[in-house]
N, C-alpha and C positions, 0 to 999 in steps of 0.2 A: 242757589246751589254753588254759582260761581262765586257768589259773596263769601259763603261758608268757607269753601276752600281756601281763598285769597287770606281771610281773618286767621285760619288756622298755620297758612306759612307765616304770617307777619308773627304769631305767638310763636312759632317755634324759632325764628330768626330772635325775637327777641330775648327768647331762654336762652338762647346761645350767647348772646351779646351780653345777657347778664351773668351768665357764667363765666364767660372770659373778664368780665369787670372784677367780680368778685374774687378769681383767681390772682388779677393782678394786685387786688388790695392785698390778698394774704402773702404775697411774695413781698409786696413791697412794706407790710407790717413785720413781716420775719426778717427784712434786710434791716430794717431799721431797729430791730430788735436785737441784731448782733454786734455788739460791740469788740473791736478787736483787741482793746486792752483786755479782756476777760480770756480772749486765747492767747495772748501774750503772757499772762499769768499762769495759763493752763502748761505753757510750755516751760516757764522757769520752775515749774513745781516738777514736772518730769525729768527736768535736769537736776534738781536738788535731790533727786532719792539717792540713796547709797549705789543702786544700780541703777544707771540713770536709762529712763526710756527715751531713746533715740526716736524710736518712730513715733511715739506718741506726740513727742516735742515737735518733730517736723510737721505733722498733721495740722498742730495747732499754730504754728507758725503761719502755714501757707493759709489757713482758715482766716486768722489775722489779716495777712496781706490782701485776701480776697475782699475783707469788708473795709481795708483802711480807705478813707477818703481824699487824704491828700497826699502829696509825694513824698514831705518830710516823712511822715510815718510809714509809708511804702518803704523809703531808704533805711530808715533805723531798723524795720522786719527784716531786710534783706540782710544788713550787716549780722545782725544777731543770727540769721539762719546759717551765713556764711561761717561765724565763728563756731557752730554746731557742728557743720559738715567738716571743718578743720579738724574738730577732735576726734571724728570718724574717718580721717582719712579719705574723704569722698571730695577729692579736687577738682575733678569735671564740675561737681556741684557748688563748688567755692566759687571756681570761676565763672558758673553760670549767674550765680548772685552778682558778683561785682560787675559782670555784663549787664545785667538788667539796670543796676544803678546807674551805670553811664549812659544808659538809654533814656533813663528817668530825668536824669540830672546830667547832661554832656559836661557841666562844669564842675562836677565833682572830682577834686584832685586826689582825694583818698582811694578811692575805687579805681581811677585810672592808674594810679601809682601802684597800686597792688595788683591789678592786671600785669602792668609792665614788669613788675617782678617775676611774677608767676610763668610768664613768656619767656623772660631771661633765663629761667631755673630749666625749663623746657628745653631751651635752645642751648645752652652751655652743656646740658648732660648728653648732648648728641642728636636731638629732636631737630635736623636741620631746617625743617620747615617752619618753625616755629620765629627764626630770624626775622622772617616778612613780619610776623605779629611785633617783635620788638621794636623793628624799625617804624612800623606804621604808630605804636603806641607812643613811642618817644618823640616821634614828629609833632602827634598831637599836642603833648606837654609842651614841648618848645614853641611851636608857631602859635598856640593859643595863650603862650605865656603864663602857664599854670605850675609850671615847674621848670625852671632852668638852671637846676643844681647841676653840679659836677658831675653825678653820679647818672643823670639823665644823658648829659651829652657823652659819657663814656658808653651807654648801653648803645646809643644811637651810631656812634664809631665804629663800635664792635660788629654791629649789626650790617652795617654797609661793608664794612671789610670781609666779615662771614661770607655773604651773598654774593661779593665779588670773589672770592676763594672758590665758591660752587659754580661758577661759571655764570651768573644770574645778572651780570651788567653787561650792558652794551657797550660800554665805554669804560673799561677797568681803569683806565691811568686816570680819568676823572673821579672815578668812584673812589679809588686810592687817596686821591688827593682830599676829596669831602672828608673822608674818614680821618685821615691825617690832621685836617684842620680839627675836629670835633675832640680829637685826641690832645692836641696842642691846648685848647679851650681848658680841659682838665687840666693840665699840669700848669696853666695859670695859677688856678684856686690851690689844686694840690700838688706840689713841686717835687712831693717825697712819695707819690703813688707809683710806685714800682711795677705794678701790674699794666699801669699805661705806657711805659717805657717797652716793655716787652710786645704789648699792643702795637706802639709805634715799630717796633723792630720788624713783627710779621709783617706789619703792611708793606715796608720797605722789600720784604723778601717778596710780596706778591707783585709789586711794580718790577722787581727784577727781572721775575719769571715773565712777565707781560713782555718787556723788552726783550727778554732772551727769545721768546715765540715770535717775535717780530726779525730777528735776524741780528739786533744789536750785538756787537761784540764786547765780550766780557762782563755783559749786564751782571750775571748772578755774583760774581767776583765783586764787583762794585757794589752789588747791594748786601752783600756780606758784611762788606768793610762798613757801610752806613749802619746797618743793623749792630754791630759790634760798636762804633760810635755812641750810638743812641743808648745803648746799654751802660756803657761807659758813665754817660751824663747821669743815668739813673743811681750810680754807685756814688757819683759825687754830690748827689742831692738827697742819698738815702744811705748814708755810709753805717749808719748802725742797724741797718736790716741786711739780714744774711739772705734774702730772697734775691736781692740785688744782685750781688755777687754771684749768687748760681745762675740768673737769668742770663747774665754775661758769659760765664764758663761753658753754660749748656751751649749758647751760640757758638762761642771761639773754639770749642771742640768737639762739635756736632759731627765730626768724621772719626770721634776716636774710636767707635766700634771697629773700624777696617783699616785703623793703622796702630799697630802697638806702642809705638813712641809716644803719640797724641793720647792713647790710653793712658800710660802712665804718669805723663804731665796732668792730664785731667785728674787722675787719681790723688796724685800729690797736691794738686791745688783744694782738692775736698777735704783730704786730710788736715791741710794748713787752716781751712775755714771751721773744723771740728775744734781745733784748738783757740782759734779768734772767738768763736761762737759755742762755747761748750755746752749751753744750756738751748740749744736752738735744735729744735726736732727738723727742720726741714733739711738741715745740713745732712743729717745721719739719714734720711730719706733719700737723700741726692746720690749718696754714696751706695745705698741699697740698689736704686733705680740702674746705676751704674756697673754694679755686680751681677746683677741678675740677668745682663746681656750674654752671659757665658756660663753655661749651666754647670763648667767646673768651680764658679764662685757662688753657687748659690747659698753656699752656708755662711760666707763672708755677707751675702746679702741679708740673710734672715736675722745674722747679728746686729747688723747695723738698723734695721727697721724696727727691731726688738729695742732697741736704744730711742729710738723717735718715740715709739709707743709708750714707754717709761716715761718719757717728757711730756707726752700728750697722752696720757692714758684714754681719753675720751674721743680723741680725733677718728672720726669714721674712715676718714680715707687712709690712715697709716694702717689702722686696724685690717681694712681690707685687704689691703697691700699685702699687710703680712701673712695672712690667710689664704691669699693667691700664691705666694712663694712657698708655703707648706704643700700647698696642694700640689703645685710643679713638681717640687721636691718628692714627693709621694709617687707621682707619675712616672717619674724616672727610676728611683729607686725601691718602690715597692713597700716602702716601711710604713706599716698600718697606724703607727703612733704619728705620724704629720698628717694623715687625712681627718683623723680624730682632731688633732690639734687645730687644723683649718676650720672645721665646722666650729670648733669651740669659740674661736676668735669672732668669727662670724656672727654667730648668735648673741653673743656678747655685745657685739656692734650694734644689734639690732634694740638693745635696752639703753643706748647712750642718750643723755639730754638731747632735746631739740631734734631728735631723728625722726623722721615721717615716714611712715610705710604707706605704700599706694593700694588702696582697697582694689582687688579683683586684678591683683598680682601677683601670680602662683609661686614666682622665684624671687618673691622678696626685694622688689626695687626699694631702694631708700635712698634717702638724700640728706644732706649734712647741711650744719648753717652756713656753708661757704656757696651754698646753692648749685652745689654739683652732685649730679646723680651719681652712685655707684650700686653698678649691678654685680649681686653675687648670687651664683644658683645655690640655695640652700637645698635643693634636692640634689645633692651631689650622690652620685651612685656608689654604692658599699658593697656591691656583688662581687667586686673583684677582690674584696678581702679575703 
């Protein structure tokens, strides 16, 4: 009797083991039968339709990734998936793909550079927490000698400077010195990079504020003088770039809003620049920035920004600045034509080439080609009309 029970238990155990082996064989067979290239073709077919089937393509790419056996193919699939996510403005998805690529291949320069650019876009738009990502990404590229271009040096210098400005440095003086070193490296390669001269000027201001907080006499006055000298150097090295002059004037006349004579001098200098650079939109935009400080000059501000928009009719920054001025004038004078104009300008700006709208943002957050976020609340309330 005991022998029969034992044999029965052995038979059951054997059946279970056989079932497990059969299931394992089926899984292996099915896995071997799944060719990732088939799924890649399925994704491409889904994306080649008149109305692209992004959901189907996403599922196909993910299945292709699942069955891909080597890292090169996995990386290729992730880049394809990232491109698709970019089309649908799914930027967290895009960044997620690039991050996976870097995890698979830590030396993949393309993915690292894309992640750096993405972090810089976020940081430059006001997402201050992203500056830490910019710093770490740029540091990896530089330290591993994957990319030591002027752009990466500029990004790292800017990240260090902005983190210091936020008070996230234990030694602000040393941090500013480090940032300045990176900016100077950029200028060795690109002596006419006017943006870097402005960053150097800002670094001088942070250093001056640090010394002022320590009780150093006349620290800010010296810092302002240093900033002006830096920006003069920018004009000398880029005499044909109106932005170099505007950067200098912005610092020289930074107190123009509270000083009538300084305001008039600043205005006169900008008007001179419109004659020197009549086809430069940035000069008219600077005049609009000056005039918009006083509501009494709002009409003049609108005239100048409209000139800038005419010269660069697909510039998102200028378009939404114009929209904001029309909205401001409406808020003061309650002319319904202004609010409709503001909305019309903003809606057209969303159709400009290379403008990216982020999915899931109810208020139309968009990004222009110079990596700056510009927020305009498309859901402007009209119930006051």
